[in-house]
N, CA, C and O atoms as a MOPAC input file, in Angstrom:
PM7 MOZYME 1SCF
protein

 N     14.07700 1   -14.34000 1    -6.94600 1
 C     13.47200 1   -12.98000 1    -6.47900 1
 C     12.58100 1   -12.42000 1    -7.46800 1
 O     11.52500 1   -11.91200 1    -7.09100 1
 N     12.89700 1   -12.45800 1    -8.73400 1
 C     12.14100 1   -11.96000 1    -9.81400 1
 C     10.74800 1   -12.59800 1    -9.90300 1
 O      9.71700 1   -11.94500 1   -10.06400 1
 N     10.81300 1   -13.95400 1    -9.78300 1
 C      9.50100 1   -14.66100 1    -9.85400 1
 C      8.61700 1   -14.32000 1    -8.68900 1
 O      7.39400 1   -14.26100 1    -8.81800 1
 N      9.27000 1   -14.08100 1    -7.48300 1
 C      8.57200 1   -13.76600 1    -6.33600 1
 C      7.79200 1   -12.42300 1    -6.49600 1
 O      6.62700 1   -12.32300 1    -6.11000 1
 N      8.43000 1   -11.45800 1    -7.04400 1
 C      7.81200 1   -10.13200 1    -7.36500 1
 C      6.69300 1   -10.23600 1    -8.33100 1
 O      5.66300 1    -9.57700 1    -8.18800 1
 N      6.90200 1   -11.13200 1    -9.40100 1
 C      5.78500 1   -11.33900 1   -10.36000 1
 C      4.61100 1   -12.10000 1    -9.68100 1
 O      3.45400 1   -11.85600 1   -10.02300 1
 N      4.87700 1   -12.95400 1    -8.79100 1
 C      3.77300 1   -13.58300 1    -8.06800 1
 C      3.11300 1   -12.72700 1    -7.25200 1
 O      1.89300 1   -12.84900 1    -7.14400 1
 N      3.77500 1   -11.76300 1    -6.57400 1
 C      3.06100 1   -10.84800 1    -5.65400 1
 C      2.13100 1    -9.84900 1    -6.54100 1
 O      1.01600 1    -9.52800 1    -6.12900 1
 N      2.57700 1    -9.43700 1    -7.61800 1
 C      1.76500 1    -8.66000 1    -8.53200 1
 C      0.55000 1    -9.35800 1    -9.05000 1
 O     -0.53200 1    -8.77800 1    -9.14400 1
 N      0.74600 1   -10.69400 1    -9.40800 1
 C     -0.39400 1   -11.43800 1    -9.95900 1
 C     -1.39300 1   -11.66100 1    -8.83100 1
 O     -2.60100 1   -11.52800 1    -9.02400 1
 N     -0.85800 1   -12.01300 1    -7.60700 1
 C     -1.67400 1   -12.28500 1    -6.43700 1
 C     -2.49300 1   -10.96800 1    -6.10100 1
 O     -3.69600 1   -11.03000 1    -5.84800 1
 N     -1.84300 1    -9.86900 1    -6.10900 1
 C     -2.56000 1    -8.61900 1    -5.78300 1
 C     -3.55700 1    -8.26200 1    -6.86400 1
 O     -4.64800 1    -7.80700 1    -6.52000 1
 N     -3.27200 1    -8.42900 1    -8.12800 1
 C     -4.24500 1    -8.23300 1    -9.18400 1
 C     -5.42000 1    -9.22400 1    -9.11300 1
 O     -6.55900 1    -8.82000 1    -9.34800 1
 N     -5.18500 1   -10.48800 1    -8.80200 1
 C     -6.29100 1   -11.42800 1    -8.55900 1
 C     -7.10700 1   -10.96700 1    -7.39600 1
 O     -8.33500 1   -10.92900 1    -7.47600 1
 N     -6.49300 1   -10.63300 1    -6.37000 1
 C     -7.24100 1   -10.18800 1    -5.17000 1
 C     -8.23700 1    -8.91500 1    -5.46300 1
 O     -9.40400 1    -8.85800 1    -5.07600 1
 N     -7.65000 1    -8.04700 1    -6.11300 1
 C     -8.40000 1    -6.78900 1    -6.49000 1
 C     -9.63500 1    -7.18900 1    -7.40400 1
 O    -10.75400 1    -6.69600 1    -7.26000 1
 N     -9.31600 1    -8.10600 1    -8.32700 1
 C    -10.30200 1    -8.52300 1    -9.23300 1
 C    -11.46100 1    -9.24100 1    -8.52800 1
 O    -12.63900 1    -9.06700 1    -8.84000 1
 N    -11.04100 1   -10.05900 1    -7.56000 1
 C    -12.01300 1   -10.85800 1    -6.65600 1
 C    -12.82500 1    -9.85300 1    -5.86300 1
 O    -14.05000 1    -9.95700 1    -5.79100 1
 N    -12.14000 1    -8.86600 1    -5.26000 1
 C    -12.83000 1    -7.93500 1    -4.36500 1
 C    -13.92100 1    -7.13200 1    -5.28100 1
 O    -15.06700 1    -6.90300 1    -4.89500 1
 N    -13.43700 1    -6.76700 1    -6.45800 1
 C    -14.47200 1    -6.00400 1    -7.33400 1
 C    -15.68700 1    -6.88000 1    -7.66900 1
 O    -16.83000 1    -6.42400 1    -7.63000 1
 N    -15.41900 1    -8.11000 1    -7.98800 1
 C    -16.56700 1    -8.99600 1    -8.35600 1
 C    -17.44200 1    -9.19500 1    -7.15100 1
 O    -18.65700 1    -9.23000 1    -7.34300 1
 N    -16.97200 1    -9.32900 1    -5.93500 1
 C    -17.76500 1    -9.44700 1    -4.69400 1
 C    -18.58700 1    -8.17600 1    -4.35600 1
 O    -19.68400 1    -8.28000 1    -3.80600 1
 N    -18.05800 1    -6.99300 1    -4.68600 1
 C    -18.69900 1    -5.83400 1    -4.44100 1
 C    -19.85900 1    -5.64800 1    -5.49800 1
 O    -20.90400 1    -5.09400 1    -5.15700 1
 N    -19.69500 1    -6.05100 1    -6.60300 1
 C    -20.77400 1    -6.12000 1    -7.70400 1
 C    -21.86100 1    -7.09700 1    -7.29900 1
 O    -23.05100 1    -6.81100 1    -7.42500 1
 N    -21.44100 1    -8.23700 1    -6.81900 1
 C    -22.37600 1    -9.24200 1    -6.40200 1
 C    -23.20300 1    -8.65600 1    -5.15200 1
 O    -24.42600 1    -8.77700 1    -5.09000 1
 N    -22.50500 1    -8.06700 1    -4.24600 1
 C    -23.12200 1    -7.57200 1    -2.96200 1
 C    -24.13900 1    -6.45400 1    -3.35900 1
 O    -25.21600 1    -6.39000 1    -2.76800 1
 N    -23.82400 1    -5.59600 1    -4.32500 1
 C    -24.78900 1    -4.49100 1    -4.76900 1
 C    -26.10800 1    -5.09800 1    -5.31700 1
 O    -27.13000 1    -4.41100 1    -5.33500 1
 N    -26.09600 1    -6.31400 1    -5.74100 1
 C    -27.36500 1    -6.94400 1    -6.32100 1
 C    -28.31900 1    -7.36300 1    -5.15800 1
 O    -29.47500 1    -7.67800 1    -5.44100 1
 N    -27.91100 1    -7.38200 1    -3.92900 1
 C    -28.71000 1    -7.88700 1    -2.76400 1
 C    -29.78600 1    -6.76100 1    -2.52500 1
 O    -29.61300 1    -5.57200 1    -2.79100 1
 N    -30.89000 1    -7.30100 1    -1.99900 1
 C    -32.02800 1    -6.36900 1    -1.69700 1
 C    -31.76300 1    -5.55000 1    -0.51800 1
 O    -32.20400 1    -4.40100 1    -0.54100 1
 N    -31.09400 1    -5.96200 1     0.54600 1
 C    -30.96300 1    -5.20800 1     1.78900 1
 C    -29.55100 1    -4.89200 1     2.06600 1
 O    -28.66600 1    -5.71800 1     1.83900 1
 N    -29.29800 1    -3.65300 1     2.57800 1
 C    -27.95600 1    -3.13500 1     2.83100 1
 C    -27.30500 1    -3.96300 1     3.80700 1
 O    -26.11000 1    -4.20900 1     3.64300 1
 N    -27.97000 1    -4.46900 1     4.88500 1
 C    -27.38600 1    -5.30100 1     5.91300 1
 C    -26.81100 1    -6.55700 1     5.33700 1
 O    -25.74900 1    -7.02200 1     5.75200 1
 N    -27.55100 1    -7.13400 1     4.32900 1
 C    -27.05700 1    -8.38100 1     3.62800 1
 C    -25.75900 1    -8.13900 1     2.88900 1
 O    -24.81000 1    -8.92300 1     2.88700 1
 N    -25.81200 1    -6.89400 1     2.21600 1
 C    -24.58200 1    -6.56400 1     1.40800 1
 C    -23.37200 1    -6.38800 1     2.29600 1
 O    -22.29500 1    -6.88400 1     1.96700 1
 N    -23.51800 1    -5.69700 1     3.41400 1
 C    -22.45200 1    -5.60200 1     4.44400 1
 C    -21.95800 1    -6.85600 1     4.88900 1
 O    -20.74700 1    -7.07000 1     4.94700 1
 N    -22.89300 1    -7.78300 1     5.24000 1
 C    -22.52100 1    -9.09000 1     5.81300 1
 C    -21.79900 1    -9.91200 1     4.79600 1
 O    -20.79300 1   -10.54300 1     5.11800 1
 N    -22.30100 1    -9.92900 1     3.51100 1
 C    -21.59400 1   -10.59600 1     2.49100 1
 C    -20.13700 1   -10.16600 1     2.27300 1
 O    -19.23900 1   -10.99100 1     2.10700 1
 N    -19.94800 1    -8.88800 1     2.28200 1
 C    -18.53500 1    -8.42900 1     2.14500 1
 C    -17.72500 1    -8.74200 1     3.39600 1
 O    -16.56400 1    -9.13400 1     3.28100 1
 N    -18.27700 1    -8.58800 1     4.54400 1
 C    -17.50500 1    -8.97600 1     5.71600 1
 C    -17.14800 1   -10.44000 1     5.70400 1
 O    -15.97600 1   -10.75500 1     5.90700 1
 N    -18.05000 1   -11.34300 1     5.48500 1
 C    -17.83800 1   -12.75000 1     5.30400 1
 C    -16.69800 1   -13.04300 1     4.30600 1
 O    -15.80500 1   -13.84700 1     4.57400 1
 N    -16.76000 1   -12.39300 1     3.20100 1
 C    -15.81100 1   -12.57200 1     2.12300 1
 C    -14.31000 1   -12.16300 1     2.63000 1
 O    -13.31500 1   -12.84700 1     2.38400 1
 N    -14.30000 1   -11.03900 1     3.31500 1
 C    -12.99300 1   -10.53300 1     3.93200 1
 C    -12.43500 1   -11.64100 1     4.95000 1
 O    -11.25400 1   -11.98400 1     4.90600 1
 N    -13.26300 1   -12.13400 1     5.78600 1
 C    -12.83300 1   -13.11800 1     6.76300 1
 C    -12.47000 1   -14.46900 1     6.01600 1
 O    -11.53300 1   -15.16700 1     6.40200 1
 N    -13.22400 1   -14.78500 1     4.97500 1
 C    -12.94600 1   -16.02400 1     4.22800 1
 C    -11.48300 1   -15.80800 1     3.58900 1
 O    -10.69500 1   -16.75400 1     3.58800 1
 N    -11.13900 1   -14.61300 1     3.06800 1
 C     -9.93600 1   -14.37700 1     2.44200 1
 C     -8.77400 1   -14.54700 1     3.36200 1
 O     -7.77200 1   -15.17700 1     3.02100 1
 N     -8.91300 1   -13.97000 1     4.55900 1
 C     -7.85200 1   -14.04900 1     5.55800 1
 C     -7.70700 1   -15.59400 1     6.00500 1
 O     -6.58000 1   -16.06800 1     6.15700 1
 N     -8.74500 1   -16.29000 1     6.19100 1
 C     -8.82900 1   -17.69600 1     6.55500 1
 C     -8.06800 1   -18.55600 1     5.51000 1
 O     -7.20000 1   -19.37300 1     5.81600 1
 N     -8.46700 1   -18.30000 1     4.29000 1
 C     -7.76500 1   -19.02900 1     3.16600 1
 C     -6.35800 1   -18.73300 1     3.12700 1
 O     -5.55400 1   -19.63900 1     2.90800 1
 N     -5.96300 1   -17.47000 1     3.33200 1
 C     -4.52300 1   -17.13700 1     3.29300 1
 C     -3.76800 1   -17.89000 1     4.42500 1
 O     -2.64000 1   -18.35000 1     4.24600 1
 N     -4.45700 1   -17.99600 1     5.61700 1
 C     -3.90900 1   -18.75700 1     6.67400 1
 C     -3.62500 1   -20.25400 1     6.33800 1
 O     -2.57500 1   -20.84500 1     6.59000 1
 N     -4.76900 1   -20.78900 1     5.70500 1
 C     -4.49100 1   -22.17400 1     5.33300 1
 C     -3.35600 1   -22.33800 1     4.32900 1
 O     -2.58900 1   -23.29800 1     4.41600 1
 N     -3.23900 1   -21.41100 1     3.37500 1
 C     -2.19800 1   -21.43700 1     2.38500 1
 C     -0.81000 1   -21.27900 1     3.09900 1
 O      0.13900 1   -21.94000 1     2.67700 1
 N     -0.65600 1   -20.43700 1     4.15700 1
 C      0.52300 1   -20.28600 1     4.89400 1
 C      0.89700 1   -21.56900 1     5.57000 1
 O      2.06600 1   -21.95400 1     5.56800 1
 N     -0.07300 1   -22.24800 1     6.15400 1
 C      0.06600 1   -23.45100 1     6.88000 1
 C      0.69700 1   -24.54900 1     5.94200 1
 O      1.56200 1   -25.32000 1     6.35600 1
 N      0.21900 1   -24.57100 1     4.67100 1
 C      0.60600 1   -25.58500 1     3.72600 1
 C      2.14100 1   -25.21900 1     3.31300 1
 O      2.92400 1   -26.08600 1     2.92500 1
 N      2.45600 1   -23.95700 1     3.42700 1
 C      3.87800 1   -23.54900 1     3.13900 1
 C      4.77900 1   -23.66500 1     4.32400 1
 O      5.97500 1   -23.38400 1     4.24300 1
 N      4.18700 1   -24.09700 1     5.47300 1
 C      4.90800 1   -24.23400 1     6.70800 1
 C      5.41200 1   -22.84300 1     7.31900 1
 O      6.41100 1   -22.74300 1     8.03100 1
 N      4.60700 1   -21.81900 1     6.95300 1
 C      4.92000 1   -20.39000 1     7.45900 1
 C      3.88600 1   -20.11800 1     8.56800 1
 O      2.85100 1   -19.49300 1     8.34100 1
 N      4.20600 1   -20.60900 1     9.76800 1
 C      3.30700 1   -20.52000 1    10.82900 1
 C      3.12000 1   -19.07900 1    11.32200 1
 O      2.01500 1   -18.69900 1    11.70900 1
 N      4.17100 1   -18.29300 1    11.31200 1
 C      4.14300 1   -16.90700 1    11.62200 1
 C      3.04800 1   -16.16300 1    10.82600 1
 O      2.21500 1   -15.44600 1    11.38000 1
 N      3.09700 1   -16.37400 1     9.50000 1
 C      2.17300 1   -15.61900 1     8.62500 1
 C      0.85800 1   -16.16900 1     8.84000 1
 O     -0.08000 1   -15.37300 1     8.86200 1
 N      0.61600 1   -17.49100 1     9.01500 1
 C     -0.67400 1   -18.04700 1     9.28300 1
 C     -1.28400 1   -17.46900 1    10.64600 1
 O     -2.48300 1   -17.20600 1    10.73700 1
 N     -0.44700 1   -17.30200 1    11.61900 1
 C     -0.89000 1   -16.69300 1    12.86800 1
 C     -1.35800 1   -15.17400 1    12.63900 1
 O     -2.28500 1   -14.69100 1    13.29000 1
 N     -0.69100 1   -14.50300 1    11.72500 1
 C     -1.11000 1   -13.10300 1    11.50300 1
 C     -2.44200 1   -13.04800 1    10.75300 1
 O     -3.27600 1   -12.19100 1    11.04600 1
 N     -2.65000 1   -13.93700 1     9.80400 1
 C     -3.89900 1   -14.02800 1     9.13000 1
 C     -5.12200 1   -14.37600 1    10.03000 1
 O     -6.20400 1   -13.79500 1     9.95800 1
 N     -4.82400 1   -15.38900 1    10.88400 1
 C     -5.86700 1   -15.87800 1    11.81500 1
 C     -6.13000 1   -14.79600 1    12.85600 1
 O     -7.29200 1   -14.66900 1    13.24200 1
 N     -5.18100 1   -13.99800 1    13.35600 1
 C     -5.37100 1   -12.94400 1    14.26900 1
 C     -6.27000 1   -11.83900 1    13.61100 1
 O     -7.16700 1   -11.27900 1    14.24100 1
 N     -5.99900 1   -11.59000 1    12.42200 1
 C     -6.71500 1   -10.57800 1    11.60200 1
 C     -8.23000 1   -10.98400 1    11.54400 1
 O     -9.14300 1   -10.18800 1    11.76400 1
 N     -8.39600 1   -12.26600 1    11.23600 1
 C     -9.74200 1   -12.74700 1    11.08000 1
 C    -10.49500 1   -12.66500 1    12.39600 1
 O    -11.67800 1   -12.32600 1    12.43200 1
 N     -9.78400 1   -12.98500 1    13.48700 1
 C    -10.41400 1   -12.95300 1    14.87900 1
 C    -10.74300 1   -11.54400 1    15.22600 1
 O    -11.78600 1   -11.28000 1    15.82300 1
 N     -9.85300 1   -10.59400 1    14.85700 1
 C    -10.00000 1    -9.15200 1    15.10900 1
 C    -11.32100 1    -8.69500 1    14.41100 1
 O    -12.22000 1    -8.10200 1    15.00700 1
 N    -11.34600 1    -9.00500 1    13.18600 1
 C    -12.49900 1    -8.62900 1    12.34700 1
 C    -13.83600 1    -9.11800 1    12.86000 1
 O    -14.83100 1    -8.39400 1    12.82400 1
 N    -13.85400 1   -10.44200 1    13.37400 1
 C    -15.02500 1   -10.88600 1    13.94300 1
 C    -15.38400 1   -10.27700 1    15.24100 1
 O    -16.55900 1    -9.99600 1    15.47600 1
 N    -14.42700 1   -10.05400 1    16.11100 1
 C    -14.68700 1    -9.39100 1    17.35100 1
 C    -15.15700 1    -8.04400 1    17.14000 1
 O    -16.07800 1    -7.62300 1    17.84100 1
 N    -14.61300 1    -7.29800 1    16.22600 1
 C    -15.13900 1    -5.95700 1    15.95000 1
 C    -16.56600 1    -5.92200 1    15.41900 1
 O    -17.35400 1    -5.04800 1    15.78200 1
 N    -16.88400 1    -6.86200 1    14.57300 1
 C    -18.22000 1    -7.02900 1    13.98800 1
 C    -19.15400 1    -7.31900 1    15.12400 1
 O    -20.21900 1    -6.70600 1    15.19900 1
 N    -18.81400 1    -8.21400 1    16.00800 1
 C    -19.71200 1    -8.58500 1    17.15800 1
 C    -19.93100 1    -7.40200 1    18.05200 1
 O    -21.02200 1    -7.20600 1    18.58700 1
 N    -18.89900 1    -6.61200 1    18.21600 1
 C    -19.00700 1    -5.43200 1    19.18200 1
 C    -20.02100 1    -4.46100 1    18.47900 1
 O    -20.91300 1    -3.93300 1    19.14300 1
 N    -19.88800 1    -4.23900 1    17.19300 1
 C    -20.82500 1    -3.29000 1    16.47800 1
 C    -22.26000 1    -3.84300 1    16.54900 1
 O    -23.18500 1    -3.05500 1    16.74300 1
 N    -22.48100 1    -5.12800 1    16.40600 1
 C    -23.81200 1    -5.68800 1    16.45100 1
 C    -24.37900 1    -5.46000 1    17.78800 1
 O    -25.51900 1    -5.00500 1    17.88500 1
 N    -23.66000 1    -5.74500 1    18.84800 1
 C    -24.10600 1    -5.57700 1    20.19900 1
 C    -24.47700 1    -4.12700 1    20.50200 1
 O    -25.46600 1    -3.82800 1    21.17100 1
 N    -23.61900 1    -3.23300 1    19.96500 1
 C    -23.86500 1    -1.83600 1    20.07400 1
 C    -25.19400 1    -1.32200 1    19.38300 1
 O    -26.01900 1    -0.59400 1    19.93500 1
 N    -25.26700 1    -1.77100 1    18.19900 1
 C    -26.46100 1    -1.42800 1    17.37900 1
 C    -27.77100 1    -1.91800 1    18.00700 1
 O    -28.82100 1    -1.28700 1    17.87900 1
 N    -27.67000 1    -3.09800 1    18.71000 1
 C    -28.81600 1    -3.69400 1    19.27000 1
 C    -29.26500 1    -2.95800 1    20.44500 1
 O    -30.45400 1    -2.98200 1    20.76500 1
 N    -28.36900 1    -2.28800 1    21.12800 1
 C    -28.76000 1    -1.38600 1    22.35400 1
 C    -29.45800 1    -0.11600 1    21.86400 1
 O    -30.23700 1     0.51200 1    22.58200 1
 N    -29.14200 1     0.24300 1    20.59300 1
 C    -29.62000 1     1.56300 1    20.12800 1
 C    -31.07300 1     1.43800 1    19.69900 1
 O    -31.49700 1     0.38700 1    19.21600 1
 N    -31.81800 1     2.48600 1    19.87100 1
 C    -33.24300 1     2.51600 1    19.47600 1
 C    -33.30500 1     2.64400 1    18.04400 1
 O    -34.30900 1     2.21900 1    17.47300 1
 N    -32.27300 1     3.22600 1    17.31600 1
 C    -32.27400 1     3.35600 1    15.84500 1
 C    -31.84500 1     2.01800 1    15.27200 1
 O    -32.11300 1     1.80600 1    14.09000 1
 N    -31.20700 1     1.08800 1    15.98100 1
 C    -30.75800 1    -0.09500 1    15.40400 1
 C    -29.54500 1     0.02300 1    14.70000 1
 O    -29.05300 1    -0.96000 1    14.14800 1

């Protein structure tokens, strides 16, 4: 149990560090849309990687949750793109 808690804190710290590095990397891009897309792709990548990790651990319920979250993010992004495309302001 104690090792599990330590693993959770290490994983959370690693995740926050990765998120910060990606945000710094994204800020270096020339266009705001590219920055947003880079961050979005990174988030979907994280959920997909977590799903793969869950599959390796034979935790299919957790893998399904991660995959559902990935699909929900993609569907939401697609909906926003279609909405923006209909707008005169873009």
